[in-house]
N, C-alpha and C positions, 0 to 999 in steps of 0.2 A: 769871295777866300772863304765860308761854308761849302760850298761846293768841291775848295780843292782839299779840304780837310774832309768831308765825308766820302771821295775818292782814294786819300788816302788809305782811308777806314777797312775800306773795300780790298783795296791792295794790297795790307798788311791781312786782311781775316785770311785773304785769299794765297798769298804766304804760305802762309799760317800751315791752313790745306795739306798745302803742296808739300811743306817738311812732313809731316804726320805721315805721307806715302813716300818718304823715303830722299824725294829729291832736295837737293843743294843747292841753295840761291844765295850765292855769299855777293852777286850784282845787286839783287831787291836789296840787300838789307845795307848794305853801303849808301840806295838813293835812297834810304828813306831821310838820310841825314842830312842832303840836301836839299837845300830852299827851292820851289817851283817857282820859276820865274815865266811859266805862258802860262797864260787865263785860256787855252786848249786845255781843256780834261786829257787828249789824247797825250799830249808833250810830258805830262807827269811821268820822273825820271820811273815811279813806282811800276806804274800802271805802264809802261811800256816793258818793264823787267820783268812784271808775269808773266804780260802777254807773250813777250821772248826767249825766258822759261819752261812756262809751257806746253810752248810749240816745236820746243828740242827735244826740250825731254821726254826718253824713250825705255819701254820696260827692260830694253835688253843696255843704255845708259845711267839708268837709275839705281847708284850705289844700293846696298844693304844697309851700310850706316852712310850715313853723312854728317862729316868734319865740318862743323859752322861753328865759326862765334864772334860775336858780333852783337856792338851797340851802337843801336842809332835812335835819334834823338827825333823826335816830329814837334812841329813847333802847332804852340794853342794859343785858342785868345789869352787865355789867363796866364799868358808870356812862360808855363810851365814845364817841364820839359820829363813828357813818358817815355820810358824805356820802355824796347823790346830787343828781350838777351834770345837769340840763339842757340841752345846750346847741343851740341853734341848726342847723339842717336846710335847710341849702341846696341841694340837689341837688334834680333832681324825678324822682320813684319813677320807676321802669320800670313797666310798665302789660302786663297780659300780653295778647300777640294773638289779637285775633279773626279766625276765619273766614268772608267774606260767601259764605253760602249761599241767598244770594239772587238776585245781578247775574250775570248770565253772565259766564262767561271770556270776556276777546276773542282767545286762542288754542284753537282745538280742542285739541288737543296736552292743556290744561288741562281740559279737558272730559273729557276721554276717563281722566284720570289720574283724576278727580273718580267717575267710576264704577265702575275697578275694585270688584268683591266676589269673583270666584270665588277656587276658594284655591288655595292654594300647590301644586307640585308641587317636591317637593324628590327631585331624582333626578340623577346623573352627567350624563344625556343633555341635558339642560336645559344644560352649562356646555358640553356640548358642539357641542350648536346657537348659543350664543350667538358660539362662537370660531367658527362657523364666519361668523356676519351680520359680524361685527366685522372679519375677515380679510376682506372682499369691499364695503367703504364704497359702491364706486359703484353696484352691485348694490342695494343697502338703501334707497340715495337715489334711484333710477328709480323705488324701488316706492312710495317716501315721493312723490314727484314726479307718476308718476300717481294716485295718490290723493287728491291736490289736490281732483281733477272732484267727488268721488265720497262721501269721508267725512263731510260736515258731513250732507248725505241717511239715509245707514246711523242714523249718530250718535243723529239724530231716531225711527228707526224701532226702535233700540233701546229705547230711554226710555220712549217708546207703550207699550213691550211690556212694562218692568220688568225689564229681562234687563241680564244685566253686559256694561259696555262694553270689555270685552275682547273681543268678539265684532266688532269693527267694524277687527279684529287679523287673522279668520280671510281671509280674501282675502289677503291677503299672504301665507298659507298656500297658497290653496291654486292661485289662478292669479297669483301678481305684481300684485296689482291691474289688469291685464289681460282685458277684458273680451272680448275674442276672442283669449283661448286656450279649444283645444281639447287633449284630454287621448287617447291610446291609446288608451280607452276609452270613448272621443264626449262626457267631462264638458266642458260648455262655459260659458263663462261669467266673471264674475267668481266664482260662489260653484259653483263645477263641477258643474252638474247634468246626471245621466245622464239618458236620452231621457224613462227611463219614469219615473225620480223626478218629471221635471218635468212629464212630465203627467196625476202625483198629485197636483201642484198647482197644476193650472189653468192651468201655461204652453204656451199655441201653439207647435205645432213645425209649418207647413209651406211652400210650396215661398218663401211672400213674405219670412217672420218667423220666428224663433226668438229665442223672449221669454224662452229661459232665456239669452242677452246682454244682456237688455233691463234699464237697469238697475234702476228703479221697477218693474217685475215679479218680477224675482228676487232681490229686496232682499225685498218681502217674502215671497217663496217662502218664500226660505232664513231667514227668521227663526221666520216660525210651523213649520216643519219644526226648529231647533232646539230649539223652546220643544216640541213635542211629543215628542221623543225625551229632549229632558231631562225633562217629567214621566213619562217612560217607565220613565228610568230611576235619576231622583231622585239623581243624581250626573255636574256637568260634565263631569267628564273621561271618563267613561263614555259622556254624548253628543255627547264628539265623535269619540271613540272610535268608535261608534257614525256621526255625519255622518261618517265615512271612509271605513270597514270594512264599513260593513252593522248597521241595529239587531238581525238576526235572529241574526247571528256574534255579536255580542258577546252576545246573549242566551245562545244556547247554551255564549260558554265561561266565562259565569258560570254556568251551571248545573253545570260540565264539577265546575267546582273546587269550588260549593260540596257536592255529593255527597263529591268525598274531602276534604272538608274543610278546605280550602282557604281564605283569605283570593277576594274575591272585585273588589277594590278593580284600579284601574289598569295598574298596576307590578305587580300580582302575573297577571295574563288572561295566556295565549300568543295572539301574536297576527303578524301579519304584518309585515315590519320594517319598511316604510310609514309602518304604521298604530300601530307604537309608536315612531318618532320625532315624527309627528301633534303631538300633542298639547305634547311638552319643546318645538317650535319655536314655538308659541303661545303658550309661560311664555318663553321664551330674548326672543320681539319685547317683551311686558310690561313684561322688566325692564328694556328697553335703552327702550324712550319713561316708563316711569318714571320712570329718573334717568338721561338723556344723557349730565350730565357726567361720571357718573359711569364711561362709558365709554368718553371723551374723544368726542360724538357728538354733534353739535351737527342737531340738526332744526328745521330752515327752518318759521317760523311760518305755519300756515294759517288765516287768518283765522277764528270762529268763527258764521258769517253761509251763509244759501246758494247755492250757487254755481250750479244751476241752476232754472229753473222751467219747468215743464209746461204746454203749450197743446192745444188739440184741432184735431188737421186737420179741417182744413173740407170737403176730400175727394182724393181719390188727389195724388200732387203728387212730382216727381221733387225728389231727393233734393238736386240739383244746384243745383235751384232757392229748396229749403226754407235753404238757408246764403246763398245771395247775397240773399234777401230778409231774411234773419235777419243780414245782412253779416258774418259770421263766414267764417272760412276753412273747406273743406269736413273737412278732418282732425279738426277738433273739433267740429263736426255730427256727422261720425258717431263720432267719442269719445263724447259724447254720445246719441247714439243707434246704437247697436253692432245690434240687434236684426236691421235689414232685411236680407234676402238681399241684393237686387235694384235697382236705381237706383230704383224707384218707389216708396211710401211708398202700398201698397195697404191699402184697407179704412177701419174705424173701426181708426183709432188719433191717440195721442198724441204730439207729437213735444218731444223735449227739448229744452229752445235757453239759455245763459248767461244771467244771472238781470235782468243791465242790457242784452237786446237782445232782452224782448220787448215792450217799446212798439214797439222799431226794426222788429222782425217781421210787429207786427199792423197798423202804419204803410204798412210798403211792400207787402205782402198784399190791403189797400183799395185799391191806387191803382194796381193791378200790372191788366192786361185782356186783356193774353195768356193762351196757357190752362198749365194747371197740368202736363199731361203732355206729355212728347214721345215717348213710346214707344206700340205696335200690337201686338196678336198678330200672324203669321199661319201660314199653318198649311199643309204641307208638302204640296206634287204629288208626282205621281209620279216617278221621274226626279230630283225635285230632292236638291242636298246642299249641306252649308253652307257650303262654296266658295263655289257660286254664288248663297245664298241673300247673303252677307255684301260680295257686291259686286255686288248689285245695289239692296242698302241705301245702300250707303256704309260699313261700316265692316268691321276689323280680323276676319278669323278667328277670333283671340284673345278678342276684348272680346266678339264674340258668343257664345262659349262662354261666356268669363265670369258675361258679364247670366246667362243662365240655365242655368248650373254644369253643361253637358255635360260629363260624363267621357267618357276615351278606350272603358268601358269601355255606354256607351251607345247603343245604336242607333237614330238614327230612321228613319223612315219616313213616308211615306204616313200624315195624318192627324194624325200632331205637330204641335203647334204652337207658333213661340217667339216669345218677346220680341224687336223689332226699332223699332229709330231708326223714325218715323212722317214718311213721305215728306209728306205736308199732315199739320202738327199741331191746323188748323182744326176737322179731321172726327174728332181723336182723341177717343170718349165712352166705353161700355164698351165696350170692345177688347185687355182688358189678360189676356187668360182665357188663361190656358197651359196645356197637354198633352206632358209628357215621361216621355218611357219614364222607369219607377223605373230607380235607379242600382242597383247591383250590387255591393252592399258585399263586403269580406270571409267573413262571416258566411254570406250569402247565399248565397258560390260554393264554401264549405265543402259547405253541404248539399244544392246539385248534384252536383255530384261524389259526397258521398255517398250521394244515389239512383243517380244512373249504375252504381257499385260494386256497389249493391246489386242492380240487376238484371239487371249483369253476370253475378253469383253465381247469383243464380235461372236464367240462359238454359244454367249451365256447369254449376250441382254437379247428379251424379246422383241419380238418381230410381227407385222401382223401380213396376212396371205393378202391377195387380190380382192377378194370380199371382204374384208376390214373384221376377219373375225382375227381374235388373238391365238398366236401357234408360235410359244416360246423357243423350240427346238426344228423350227422349216429351215431357218438357216445351218443350222450343224447337218442337217440331213443334205443340204448343197453341198456344203465343205466335204464331205463322206462320200455323195452321188461323184465330186465336180476330184475326189482325189481317187476312187478309181478309177474313173476314162481317163485322169492322169495316166495313169500307171501303163493305161492300151493303149494311149492314145501319143503319147509323147509328150514336151514340153507346150505344145498347140494347147493341150488341154489345162497346161496347170496354167495357161494367159488369160484362157477364158473361163475358170474358176474364178482368180482371182478379179475380174473383171464382174463377173453377177455375185461377189460379195461385194466388189464400192458401189456396183449397183441396189443392191436389195440394202444396206448404208445409208443412199441418199434416199432411199424412199422412206426407208425408218425413221430420218431426222427429218424430211418434211411430214409427216405426219405422228408426232411426237407433240 
C-alpha cells in the first residue's frame, strides 16, 4: 500500500509539471479519485494517464491555455482526503528566445559582434586604453565614420578566411582607418605595412602606385600575414604582438622566457611599450563595440552591405576624369582609390567605386569620346629649370613638384623626365614614361655621410711603411697617385687603387 501511495505522489507531481507546461490532462485528474485495484504499480490509473498523456502530447497539440477544472481525492492511511485542484491557466507561457544564425544582421556592428572569438585579455592596461577612448569621443567618432567605407569589405574577407572578426578593428589601432597614414618608420596604409613586408606579400610600390594603400590589395595581404603569424605562434595575442613588433623579435622573447623557465604568454614577455599597449588597445575597442550602451557610446549603424565595388580600368585614365564619370566627389574617389601616387591611373589596375555608382560610371564611359589622359612626359634638356617648365606648360611650380613627387633633395638634370599637362591631349598616347632621380631618404643620407667619414679616416690615419718607419701621409700619396693613374687608365685604375687602399688598411690593422 505504501508503494502505491508513493507512485500516486510521483504521478501527481509529474501531472503538475506537465500542467505548468500547458498540457491539459483531464483524464489524469479523474483517475486520481479512483482506488487502484491492482497490486501491479504499472496498473495504477495515474501512472497510465501520465505516461499516455506525456507520449501523446506534442508542441502542436499543447494548447497555450489549458482549461482544466477538477478535484480528486487521494486515499491516505489516516483516512483524510488531500484535495488536488487543477485550475485554468489563462496566461500565454513565455517561449525561449531563439538566435537566427542564418539571416544576416542589418547592422555591420552586430555581424562583427557575432564573430568575436579571440581570447579576452585581462589586464589593467585594457582599462587604461578604454578610458582613453572614452575620454576622446570625437576621435572615436571620426575613426568610426572613416571605417564606414571599408568595414564591410574587411569583414567579408575575414569571414572568408575563418578568422576572428576582432581583426576588423585592427586598422583603428594601426591607422585610425586612414588609408593615407604614414608612420616615421615608413609604414603606410590602413594596415601600416612597412616596405619590406609589403613586397613580401606582393604589394607593388613604384612611382605610380603604392598598393600598401590599396584597400583591396592591402586587406588581402594583411589578413594573409596575420593568418601566417597566428599559425607560427598558435596564439592570437602573440600573433598581434608579432604584427606590431616583428615575428622574429617575439620568437626571441619567447625563447628567452622559456629558457629561464618563465611563462611565455603575451603579458609575461618583455617588449617595447608600443607593443605592450598594442593588444590592450584592440581589447578596449572590442569591449566598447561589444557593449556600447554600457559605456554610454552610441555607434552609428553601418549597413551590412557593400559600400564599394571594383571595375577593371579600360586604359590609362585621369583620376579626376574617373571621378567625374562616376559622378562622385574627387575626395570620395580618392578615399576609395588611395594607392595612386599620380593624377593618372597608369597601367593595369582596377578602380573602386561606390556600389551604386558602378553602372553610372560604365554608362558615362561608353559615351565619353574625348581622351582619357591629359598628361604627358617631358624630358629635361640642358639649361631647363623647373620654374621655366612650369611656366611653359601653364602649371604652378608647387603643383608640378607635387604631381611628380619632386622634393628639395632631388637634383634634376638633362635626361630626366617629368609629368606635365598635355598641350594637345589628342596626341597623348604612351607618353607617360617618367624618369626621375631617386629621392634621398634619411637612411641614404646617413649612409652617404658614413661613407664620407670612412674615406676621411682612411686618408688621415697614420700608417707604417714596409720598413716600419711612420709615414702618416703615405696613404694620401698612394690615393693621389692612384687617382692620377685612374684618370689616364680608366676604371681599371680605380679598381687597383681601391684594392691598394684596402690592402694598406689590412696591414695597418695587423700592426696597430
